[in-house]
N, C-alpha and C positions, 0 to 999 in steps of 0.2 A: 664175377669176382676177380680182383687183381691176381695175377699169377704170383705164387710164392717163390722167391728167388734166393738161393744161397750163393754167396760169393766165396770161392776158394782161391785165395791169393789176393790180398787187399793192398799190398804195398807196390811201389813202382807203377807199372801200367795198370795193375789192378785197381788203383785209386781212381782211375778214370771211369771204370765200371761203377764204382760206388757213386760218383757224381751223376752218372747217367741214370742210375736207379732212383736217385732222389727226384730227378725230373719225371721219370716214368711213374713214380708214386703220385706226384702232383697231377699227372694226367689220368690217374686211376687205372693204369695198365698193369703195374706190378708193385710189389712191396718186398723189401729186404727181410728175409726170414732168419738169416744168420750169416756169420762170417767164419771161415776157417783160415787161420794163418798162425804160424808159430810165434810171430812177433806181435806185441800189443799194439793197440791203435796209436797213431801219431797225429800231429797237427794237420796232415793231409786228409784226415778223416773227419773234418768238421761237420760233414753232413750225415754222419752216422746217427741213426735214430736212437734215442736213449733206450736202454734195456735190450738192445739187440744182442742175442747170444753170440759169443766170440770164443772159439776153441781152436786147438791145434790138431784135432782129429776129425776128419770129415765123416767117417763112418759113425762115430759117436754123435756128431751133430745131426746127421740125417736120421739117426734113431730117435732123436728128441724133437725134431721139427719136421713138419710136412713140407716137402719141396717139390714144386712143379718143374723148376729149371735150376741147374747148377752151372754157374759161370766159373770156368777153370782158367785163371790168369796167373797160375803159379809158375815157378821155374820150369824150363823145358823138360828136365828129367823126371818131373812129377806129373806131366800131362797125362800119360797113359793110365797110371794107377788111380789118379783122382777121377778121371773121366769114367773109368771102369766102376769105381765105387758109386759114382752118381747114377750110372745106368742101372746097376744092380739094385739100387734103392728105388727105382721106378721114375727117375727124373730124366728129362731131356737135358742136353748139354750144349752150352755155348763155350767152345774150346778155342783158346788162343792158338795162334800159329807159332811154330810148326805144330801140326796136330800131335805127332809122336816123334821121338828121336830115332826110331828104327822102323823099317818097312814091316818087320814081323809084328811090331806093336800096332801099326796101322791096320794090318789085316785082321788082327785079333779084335781090335776095337770095332772095325767094320762088321765083322761077323756077329759080335755081341750085340751091337745096336740093332742089327737086322733081326736077330733071334728074339730079342726082348721087345721089339716093336717100338723102340725109342728113336728119337732123331738127334743128330749132332751137327751143329753148325760151326764152321771153322772161321776164325777171325781174320780173314783176308778182306779188310775193309775196302780195298781197291775194287772188289767185285760189286760193291754196293752202289753202282751208278750205271745208268743206261749207256754211258759212253762206251763201255766194252762192246755191247751188242751193236752200237752205232758203227764202231770200227769194223766189226765183222760184216755188217751189211754193206758198207762201202766196198770192202774187199770183194765180197760175193757178187756185187753189181758191176765189178770191173772198173771201178773209179780210178785205179792206179795200174791197170793192165795186169799182166801175169805176175803172180806173187813169187818173189825170189826167196823170201824168208822173213822171219820175225826176230827183231833184236831188242834187247833190254839194256839200258845203260843207267848206272848209278854211281855217282861220285860224291861221297859224303866225307865229313871230317869228324873224327872221334879222338878224344884226348885220353890220357892215362886214367882220368877220373871215370870214364865210361867203363874201362876194363877193370876198375877197382870197385865197382858198385856192389859186387856180390861174389861169393865163392865160386859160382858156376860160370861167371862171365868169361868168354874167350876160351872155354875148355872144350876139349873133345870128349872127355870122360871126367866124372867126379865120383870118387869112391867106387870105382868099377862100373858105374852106370853111364851109358851114353848120354851126352849132352848135345854135342854138335852145334855149339854156339858160334858159328862163323858168319861171314858177310852174306853168303849165298842162302843160308838156311834160317837166318833170323832178322837182322836189321834191314836188309834189302831183299828179303824173301818175296815181298809183294811184286818186285820187278819180274822175277822169274815166273812166279805163279800167274801173273797177269798175262805175260807173254804166252805161256802155255794155253791159257784159256782162250786168248784171241786166236791162236793158231788152230784151236779146236781139238787139242790133244791133251786134256787135263786129267783123264781118268786112268786108273790102274790098267796096265797092259797096252797102252797106246803109244809107248816109246819103244824104239828098236835099239837105240844105242845112246849112251851118255858118256861124253868125253869131259874130263875135268882137268883144269890147270889151276892149282891152288898155291897161293903164296902168302907170306906174312912178313910185315915190316915191324909189327909190334912184338913185344915179349909175351906172347900168348901161345897156346897150343893150336888153336883153330886158325882158319884162313881169314885174312882181312882184305885181300886183293885177289880176285879170282875171275876166271872165265870158264863158262860152261857152254858146251854145244851138244844139243840133242837132235837126234833124227827120229821122226815120228813114223808110225806105221803107214801113214798116208804119203810118206815121202817128203814131208816138210822138214824145215830146218829152223831151230830156235837157238840163238846165241845170246847169252847173258854175260855182260862184262861189268863187274862190280868192284868197288873199292871203298874203304873207310880211311884211306890215306891220301886224299886229294889235297891239292894246294888250296882250293876254295870249294866250298859246298855248292853243289848244283842240284836243281830239281830233277829227280829221276824220271825216266820215260820209257815207253815201249814204242818201237817204230816198225811198221810194216813196209818193206821196200818192194816196189813193183817195177815192171818194165817201163812204165810211163808216169811214175810219180811215187809218192809215199804218204802214209798216214802216221801221225805221231799222237800218241795218247800220253798226256801228262797225268799219270794215274792218281796223284795225290790231290789234284784239283778238279779232275773230271773234264779237262779241256782237250779237245780234239782238233788238230790242225791237219788240213788236207792240201796236198799239192799234186795236181794231176792235169790231164788234158782240158778239163773244164775250168781250170784256174785254181785259185786258192780259196779256202773257206775255214772258218773257225767257229766251233760251237762248244759251249760249256754245259755240263749236265750236273744236276744236284745229286746228293748222296742219300741213300736210305740206311739208317742205322741197323746193323746186323742183329743186335739183340732184340730190337723192336720187331724186326722181320720174323725172328724166331717166335716171339710171343704172338704175333698175328697169325703165323702158320698154325700154332697150337689151337688158337681160337677158331680158325677156318682153314682146314687142310687144302682148300683150293688156292690159298696164297702159297706160292712156291718158295721154298728156301733159296736164298741167294747163293749161299756158300756151303752146301751140304758136304759132309765128309768125303763122299765119293768123288767130288770134284777136286780134291787135293791128292788123288792117287798118284798122278804122274809127278807132281811136285815131290811127293815122298819118295818116289823111285830115284829122283835126282839126289835128294837128301841121303839116301842109302849109299849112292855112289860116292858122295862126298865123305860120308862116315867111314867107308871101307877103303878109301883111297890112301896112299901113303901120306905121311904128315906133310903139311904145306912146306914148300921150299922157302928158305929164309932169304929175304932181300937185304943186302948189306950196302955199305958205302962203296962207291960213290953214288949209287942209285938210290940210296936212302939218306935223307937229310932230316935231322931232328929240329923241330921248332918248339919254342916255349920252354917252360920249366915247371917242376913239381907236378901237380895234378893236371896242369894245362899243357904238359909236354905231349907232343904228337909227332910221329914220323910222317914224312911226305915222300912218296915214291915218284921219282923223276919221270915227268911226262905222262903220268897215269890219267890225268884229267882228260886229255885229248885221246888217250888210248882207248878209254871206255866208249867214247863216241865213235871212234874209228871201227872198233870191233862190232858195235851194234849195227852200224850202217853198212859195213862191208861184209858182215857175217864171217869175218876171220877172227881166229883166236889170238891171244896175246903172242904166242909163239909164232904163229903164222904172220903176224905183223912185224916180226923180227925185232921185238923190243929187247934192249940190251940186258935187262934184268930177268927176262922170261926164258932165256935159253933158246935153243933152236928146235925146229920140227924134226922128229926122228925120221931117218931115211926109210 
């Protein structure tokens, strides 16, 4: 029987899940049992099956329809309560990233899913390719010598329209509830999460320190240009340098630097570039859809979950450090230049495009790179 799926959050990124469910229905794998969203359907929902229940109350919906899986693609500050409602109703959960906006919420959700015997998959799509394990195998086999650390670089462009898309966009809190919608924890969260997974320290308790350097050039609460450095229990180092204020958008990547070369994973495409003593090599790996993987796991527990909740533990520890850090430092002129107008307006931070690459490859933070807008390293 096709799995009965309820979608909680059908607008924005949630609309992509609706389109995916249409295909899964055609494949005989799943069918949409209902939708929970406070807003009515829009033209983006042209694949919505006629007669599909649509409500703004998930508990009420789950009381009226049987659900095997609930997809939570709602705003970040609703992730915890909607996932908890789904678990208590007896459903497994496909939960968008970040899993929760607080570490306490992550722990509570982990305990609840274990106690109820339900599973929760987190939407880090970058995990859905064998490229990640290929990188780890190359490193373990000594293809680049002794590992010095893992870096992540992301230089994206976002306009005022992006920050105006919803009431929670760019907020640290909304109506007293944590949101943490900054560059590290939402738009470029995959960069950090993938770096942690490649390093082998992605679970709760596997980090010994988290250093944050948070900045903002937009008129928002959260960070839009930041650098994170973590030290792992095994003595490893991960540095993530990320911005939404680049001059030009670049493809994000994770790089493992060794004593005799490096491996670069372009995590959005699954391409792996290797430079080492044996020469250079490039391979590209296909992706497995995470919702489909969850459905296959339900049908056959021998199929392992690609992105189980537990593998987001270290990422959520970093999120907690970002959440509890002082507000981001404001970047002003002359280091901040505004381009465009109206909803196309966007700030550009001087030199940040190259700075994220420098930080990821040298494993130095923005302040250690002595960037003029980042301040200096404390003595």
